[in-house]
Every structure is written in structure tokens, then in C-alpha cells.
Legacy VTK file of the C-alpha trace (Angstrom):
# vtk DataFile Version 3.0
C-alpha trace
ASCII
DATASET POLYDATA
POINTS 73 float
0.000 0.000 0.000
1.299 3.432 -0.925
0.079 6.406 1.064
-0.519 9.885 -0.243
2.028 11.265 2.197
4.656 9.007 0.620
3.866 10.377 -2.830
4.106 13.921 -1.458
7.440 13.211 0.235
8.810 11.729 -2.964
7.639 14.683 -5.015
9.322 17.060 -2.580
12.570 15.058 -2.700
12.525 15.450 -6.472
12.029 19.200 -6.013
8.917 19.169 -8.189
5.833 21.301 -7.799
2.411 19.706 -7.717
1.759 21.085 -11.191
4.952 19.575 -12.606
4.316 16.173 -11.030
0.654 16.168 -12.036
1.549 16.918 -15.652
4.202 14.209 -15.687
1.849 11.604 -14.216
-1.060 12.702 -16.414
-3.326 13.621 -13.520
-4.861 16.913 -12.447
-3.411 19.110 -9.725
-6.688 18.796 -7.794
-6.459 15.001 -7.921
-2.821 15.082 -6.813
-3.752 17.358 -3.896
-6.429 14.865 -2.804
-3.971 11.983 -3.158
-1.307 13.742 -1.097
-3.808 14.431 1.704
-5.039 10.836 1.667
-3.703 8.355 4.203
-5.321 5.402 2.489
-4.505 3.383 -0.585
-6.053 4.702 -3.769
-6.468 3.629 -7.363
-3.449 4.500 -9.447
-0.997 4.715 -6.557
1.263 2.060 -8.048
1.510 4.021 -11.311
2.400 7.236 -9.476
4.978 5.406 -7.369
6.533 3.855 -10.481
6.823 7.308 -12.038
8.442 8.584 -8.837
10.868 5.637 -8.786
11.913 6.269 -12.371
12.448 9.973 -11.671
14.428 9.215 -8.518
16.761 6.848 -10.388
17.334 9.536 -13.020
18.037 12.110 -10.299
20.580 9.779 -8.653
22.223 9.118 -12.021
22.403 12.845 -12.764
23.996 13.495 -9.345
26.614 10.771 -9.890
27.430 12.172 -13.332
27.762 15.684 -11.904
30.118 14.449 -9.154
32.303 12.647 -11.696
32.373 15.716 -13.944
33.409 17.878 -10.986
36.053 15.376 -9.872
34.233 14.692 -6.596
33.844 10.967 -7.097
LINES 1 74
73 0 1 2 3 4 5 6 7 8 9 10 11 12 13 14 15 16 17 18 19 20 21 22 23 24 25 26 27 28 29 30 31 32 33 34 35 36 37 38 39 40 41 42 43 44 45 46 47 48 49 50 51 52 53 54 55 56 57 58 59 60 61 62 63 64 65 66 67 68 69 70 71 72
């Protein structure tokens, strides 16, 4: 089960606004707001979490590349 607060935390970690994340996940901002306030499981949570996971992996990859380029790794 994925909670709305987990989706919100993930979105914040990715430094994305609700509008950006909603557009990326093909949902409305109003729906995303309801999801983030929800403490229960909801339809589509797995799809949102998968999108978050893919974005997080890209963010980690980008950070590693930046460190290598700066000679920090």
C-alpha cells in the first residue's frame, strides 16, 4: 500500500511542484492534492509510485554524473 504522504514526500525530494508532477503523471493538480492528503490506498498509486521511482533513479544518475564531472567521485 502506498500512502498519499509518501507520494508527497517523494515529489518534494525530487524538487517538483504539484503542477509539474501532475503533468508528468497525467493527472490533475486537484487530484494530486487529494492523493497527497489521503492516508489510504487509492487507485493509481502504483503508477504514481513507479513514475516517482523512475524519476528518482534519473536524479541519482544525474547526481553521480555531476560528481564525476566535478572530480568529486
